[in-house]
C-alpha positions, 0 to 999 in steps of 0.5 A: 833856872829862871829866877821867877820860879825861885821867887815863886817858891819863896813866896810860900812864906808870904801867906795872906792873913787877916789883920789882927792886933799884935799880942803883947806880953805886957797884957798878960795876966800876972805870973807866967802862964802855963806852957800848955796854954801858951802853945795853944793853936791860937797863940801859935798861929798868931805869933807865926802870922806876926813873924811873917808879916812883921818879922822884927815884931814877931821876933820880939813877941817870940822872945817874950813868949819864950821867956814865959814858957812858950817852948818849942812853939815860941822857938819856931816863931822866932826862927820864922821871924829870922827869915824875914829879918834876912838872917838866913843861916841862923834861921836855917840852923834853928829850923833844922834843929827844931824839926829834928827835935820836935815831938809834934806831928809829921806835918808840923815837922815837915813845915819846919824842914820846908822853911829851913829849905827856903832859908838855905835857898835864900842864902844860896846854899842849894845843898842844904836846901835840898837836904832839908826839902828831902827831909820834909818829903820823907815826912809828907811824901807827895805833898804838892807844895813840898814837891814844888819847892824841891823841884825849884831847888833841883832845877838850880843844880840842873837836875832837870830829869828829877825835877820833871819826875817830881812835878809830874807827881805833883800834877797827878795830884793837882792836874790844873796846877799851872805853875807846876806845868810851867816849871815842868815846861822849863825843865823839859826845855833844858832837856831839849824836849820842846814838844813836851814843853809846848804841851805843858805851856798850851795847857797852862795858858788854856787855863790862864791865858795871861799867866806871865811865867808861861808866856815868858817860857813859851817865848823861849820855846818859840825862839828855840824853834825859830819862831821869833815873831811868836816869841816877841809877841809873848814877851811883849804881852808880858811887858804890857800886862805886868807892872814890875818884878822879875818876870817883867825884867826877864821878858824885857831882857829877852826882847833886848837879846832878840833885837841884838841878834836880829841886827 
């Protein structure tokens, strides 16, 4: 499956957050605060934000918080920080253990499993990623972000039919989700269902004519149908509009391959 969709799924962790001062254990009042206060939503959210935006600082903050009675919330924060520190195996194991042991609500446990899946996927362990994502979906069946993440994993192991099924479920819930349409189009292409792929891409580009992933994918479909001029136009559009990144590299690579075949 194309690397761009793997990157897309993993960007879930890079959520935009408002700037905030780093909470510091040194500023805490004398004596360890009660764990109930430390696990309050504000502290939890602040630590997770730091873990995602500045993993090393988030790791140190989580350790300090845990030493003062932060409990499960501090452990979760530390595990998320490990993903940003590229300690994927440690992060995956910790997040799975937390999700299995947690007494929190299903949504929080599903998030832990989903983050474990992302860690395993970054490590290249697709089987563990699949298991973690399926556990998340058992807790929150039909959750769009979980379906999208799992569809990417399914595509990594060439389970395109199941990926189509999950993306179709997602699109019934969010009909205008263009990245899901584009990913389903790619899965359809691998299943040799070019008409279905074209329909998804047409809808995606109707909603966003400049969506680079869809343009790259449409170029692939056009090339398979013998429309090399159309494929070239799509890929050139990406090269002209995207400054950097995997989708640009893929468009450039496809153009180079097209030129080689035409010589």
